[in-house]
Each structure stands twice: as structure tokens, then as C-alpha cells.
N, C-alpha and C positions, 0 to 999 in steps of 0.2 A: 496510479497508481492515483492517487491521479484521481477528480476520486469517484473511479468507476466501483471502487468499494461501497456497499453499502446498508443500510441496517434496515430490519421489519421488526416493526414496535407495539405492532396491536394483534391482537387475537384474529381483528379482524382478516389482515391480511397472512396469517399464519393458517385459517381456517381457508381461503381461498386459494392455496397454495395446496393441501391437499386435495385440493380438487385434483389435483393434473400429474401426482407425487404417490397416492396411497396414503402410508404413513407417516408422514412430516417427524422431523429431525429436530426438535425444537430446546434451544438453549433455553436454560431460567440464570435470573444473576447469579443465584446461589449456589447451582453447578461451577461457576467460574470464581467467584472471586471467595471459595473457601483451600484455592488451591493456584494462582493465576499461573504461575507458569509451569506447573503438570496440563493446564489445561493445552494450550502453547504445545508444550511436547509431543501431546497425546492427536492433540486433530489435527496439527499442522507439520511432519511431518514430510518430508522425500516421498516416502511408502502409500498415502491417502493422496497421491497425485494420482489419476485416470491412467495409464499404459498408452495410452491414444496420444497425452501430456509430454507424457517427460521425456517417449524418445523421437518428439519434435523438439524440443530444446535447442539451441544454439551452442555455438563450443567456438569461445570467443579469444579477443588474444588479450583480457589482461590479466594480469601477474600477480593484484593486490592479492592482500588473501588477511583473514582475522580472524582472533575465536571470537573474543565477545564486544562491543562495543556498547555500551550505554551514554545517550545522546539529550537533555537537555534544551530546548527549544521554544523558546518566549512565540507565541503567534497573536501576528496582531490583523483581523479584521476589520475591512469598513462596505460595508454596505448601503445597497442603491439609496438609499432613502437618508446618507449620510450618518450611521447612528455606525460607534466605535466599537468594537468589541477586544477583548485580550484574553490569554489561556495562556495556560504549559502544556507544552509537553515530554514526557521523558520516554524517549525510544530502548527501547532493550532489544538487544540484535545476541543474533547464533550463528555462524555461518558454522553451515550443515555439511559443506560440499559439492562442488560440481557448479560455481555459481550461485545456488539455493541458497537462500536467509529466514530463518526463524525471525520472526516482526512483534512485541506488545511495544502497542502503543499506549499509554495512561493520559491523558486528556484533563486535567483540572483549573480549578477558578479557585480562587481565593483557600486558594491550598487546600480546599475538599473536589476529592477524583467527583469525574459524570459520564466520563465515557472510555470503553478501551477497548480498542480495534487490533486484530490476532491479523497475522496473514505471514503463507508463503510466498514470498518472492525469488525471484529471478534478477538479480541482483539489487535488493530496493527496489526497484523502479515501473518492473513489470510483475501487479499480481499473481497469484497463481491459485491460491485459496485464501479466504478471506469473510470475517466477521468482525459486524460493528457490535457491542454491546451496553446497553443503556444504565451504567451502572448506577447512576442516581434516580431510576424511581427501581424499586425493587420488586415492580409486576413488570415488568419491561421481559419480553422473550423477540428474539432472535434465530436467525438460520444462518448455516454457513453458508458463502456463497463457491463458484470453483471456476476454474477451465473446463465448459466438455470438452473443445475442442481445438483446435491450429490451423489456422487457416496459412498464419506467416508472422513468423517470427526469427526479423533479421539479429544477427550478430552485434553487440554494443561497440561503435564503432572508436578508441582512445586518439583515432586523429580528427584535425579542425574541416569544419562544410561538411560531412559527412551527413546524408542521412539514414533512417533506418528505422521497418516499420511492423505496428504490433497489431496483429491482425486474428481472432480470435471468438470464439462463441459462450458465453459463462450462462453460468446458473444457478441455482443452489442446489446444494451434493445431490439428493434424493430427488430432483428435480427432471423428468422424463421428455417435457415439449414446450414448447414456446420459448426456448432460447433465446438469451439478446447477442447482439451482431456487434463488438463495442473495433473497433479501429484507433490507432495511435501512430503517427506520424512525428518522429525526433530530429531533431539536426542539434548535431556538438559547435557550436558558433565561439570557445575561448575557454584559451588558458589560464587560470589561475596559481598560484600557490594556498594552495591546502591550509594555512594559516592565517591567512581574509576570512577564511569560514569562521573557521577557532584558532585559536594559537597554539592547540596541545596538537594538532596536526599537520602529519608529517608529509611533504611529494609535493606534486601538482593534482589539481582540480582540473576536471573540463566542465565545461557548463554546457547543458545543453533544453535550447524550451520544445516542449511538446505540444500541440493540439490530438485533443480527444474528440472522437464521435462515438457514435451510440445512432446505429444502423444509419451509418450517412448524414447525420443532422450534429455537428459541433454541440460539444454540451462543455467543455470550460478546456481552457488553457492552462499548463504547468511548467516551469522552471526546477531544474535540478542541477548538482551540481556530482558529479561522480567522481568520488576518492583511489584516485589513482594504487596510493597504495595499500589501501581500502579493499580494494573490490565493492564499493557498492555507495547505491549515489543515496541521495537523500535530498527530500523537495526542499526549497526554498519560496516560492511561489505561485498561487494557485489561484484562476482566476473564472469566475462565472458571470451569467449577467444579472447575477442579485449581489454577486460581492468580491470582491480581494482580497488574500490574503498573503502576507508577507512574514515569512517566517525567521526565524535568529537564532543561531547556535548559543545559548548561553555556560553551556559548561560537558564537558566529554571524558567520559572513565574508560580506557584502552586497555 
């Protein structure tokens, strides 16, 4: 997750995509902003997963749970050229059972929203279906991406110094050919108090470090914390060749 989640922001890309999909299913900004949560519930429900994917999801040892969480974060990005950018993200999470989490993330700068990220994830850390919408540009368009097939998804361990691997095939939801092959290799590294992330959180958190590859080429590295009492992970750092972003939780509504 890390960020295999991508946006399609141009008519050229949409037209190119339609050549391999037939009739492209394109989302316009106004389709979303009129009912943001309704769009999440409708397009990112467990029923939208392909049967080949849902039946291969693992059973893990995580027992924590929640109904809804709202997590506000501050992201600080430092670019290779020295530029620094700070923005805020509100993460709205809905637990839909069996480790599946519906997520809507709204990013803003100077209190002006500029991006929405929708997803259905496994435990917050493995994206199963996702879409990024550039709400700062009313003319922008986007499509939904999803896992097409699972080569391997390991259960997420709660003990330390344990590796787990995700190996998936992904593409646009209406795409028929030319899929992407993506892998994540993750390891649990440390146990901390969840209150170290934010004072409102209870229990322990397990720190996780991941390396993400596309077609066996490293794309980025991510650091996460799995909140054991809640059974969901949140990203705290993301590093690419172009930038390093650190993420700090500033508020929690449980």
C-alpha cells in the first residue's frame, strides 16, 4: 500500500486503457464529491472482490477489532531536490469483517482538499481494490484498480522478526490484458506501546518494514504499525527514489 495505489489523471491514459478493456469505466470528480461515503460503500465493498481473490485471503492470528476509526495524520515529504511539503490526511476506516477494511483518505493543504484515496484493504496494509481521485481538479478522471489474482498472500504475524510476503497480479477493474505483477516483502521488527503513536490508542503496536517491487524491481519502501487492539495497520513512513515521507498521527476518533 504502500504506494502501489495509483491515479489515472488524463484523458490520454483513459483512452489508452479503453483499447485493452473495451468500454472503460471512468469516474469523474462530481461522481464522488456528491456522496463521498456512499461512493466508498458502493464501490469498495467485499462483494466487489473477484472470487479468485476473496477465496485466497489468509486467516491470521490477529484478534483486535473496531467498528469505525477516524485517524488524522500530518505527512511531511522531503524531496531529492531539497523541497519540503507538508499536508494533512484524514483516514476514515470502516471494519467490514474478516480482516477487510474500507478506507477513505482525504488529503488537504491549507485546509483545502486536493485528493481522495478510496480502498478496500486487508488489515489496512494490503490493498485489494483502490482508486485515487484528484478532487483539486474538477476535470480530472480516474479508474478503479484491483487485484486480479493472488500468487501468494501470507498471514500477518504478530511475533517479532517474522517475514510475510504478498505477491499479486493487478490492473484496472475493467482491464483484460497487460496486468502488473507486484510483490511486497515485509518483516515485523519491534513492539511498542500503541500510545506512542497517539495517546488515545490502547494496547501494543507491532512495527513492520516492507519493500515493494513491481516486476521484481524495487519501487519503494514502507514502514507501518499494526495496532493489535484494533487489527489494522497504518503507514508511518514511505520512501522512494524521489522523496521520503514521514507520517505523524495527530488525532484519533474511535
